[in-house]
C-alpha positions as CSV (number, residue, x, y, z in Angstrom):
1,M,149.3,-55.7,-149.1
2,M,148.4,-54.0,-152.3
3,T,145.2,-52.2,-152.5
4,G,143.6,-49.8,-155.0
5,P,143.6,-46.0,-154.7
6,L,140.0,-46.0,-153.3
7,V,140.9,-48.1,-150.3
8,G,144.1,-46.2,-149.7
9,G,142.2,-42.9,-149.9
10,I,139.6,-44.1,-147.4
11,V,142.3,-45.3,-145.0
12,A,144.2,-42.0,-145.3
13,F,141.0,-40.0,-144.8
14,G,140.3,-42.2,-141.7
15,I,143.7,-41.5,-140.2
16,V,143.6,-37.8,-140.8
17,A,140.0,-37.5,-139.6
18,G,140.8,-39.6,-136.5
19,C,143.8,-37.4,-135.7
20,L,141.7,-34.2,-136.0
21,F,138.9,-35.5,-133.8
22,R,141.4,-36.8,-131.2
23,G,143.1,-33.3,-131.2
24,L,139.7,-31.6,-130.7
25,Y,138.8,-34.0,-127.9
26,L,142.2,-33.3,-126.1
27,L,141.7,-29.5,-126.5
28,H,138.2,-29.9,-125.0
29,D,139.6,-32.0,-122.1
30,I,142.3,-29.4,-121.4
31,H,139.8,-26.6,-121.4
32,H,137.6,-28.5,-119.0
33,R,140.4,-29.2,-116.6
34,V,141.8,-25.6,-116.7
35,S,138.3,-24.1,-116.1
36,K,138.0,-26.2,-113.0
37,I,141.3,-24.9,-111.6
38,T,141.0,-21.2,-112.4
39,P,138.6,-19.1,-110.2
40,E,135.5,-17.7,-112.0
41,R,135.3,-14.0,-112.4
42,D,132.4,-12.3,-110.6
43,K,131.4,-9.5,-112.9
44,V,129.0,-7.9,-110.3
45,K,131.8,-7.6,-107.7
46,E,134.2,-6.2,-110.2
47,A,131.7,-3.6,-111.3
48,Y,130.9,-2.7,-107.7
49,Q,134.6,-2.3,-106.9
50,K,135.1,-0.1,-110.0
51,Y,132.1,2.0,-108.9
52,L,133.5,2.4,-105.4
53,N,136.9,3.4,-106.7
54,E,135.5,5.9,-109.1
55,R,133.2,7.3,-106.4
56,E,136.1,7.6,-104.0
57,S,138.4,9.3,-106.6
58,S,135.7,11.8,-107.7
59,S,134.8,12.9,-104.2
60,S,138.4,13.8,-103.4
């Protein structure tokens, strides 16, 4: 099948763009799955524990 450079360029662009979008979709899917597995950090609890540790060490 012989086509001109315009059609070949459009097909090549479609292949490259399709691969990039598929890669981004897979990265998004992996991030979504990993975020479900890992526990979420509780910043308030961490700050409170840090406060208690500092208070305990400074009173000694």
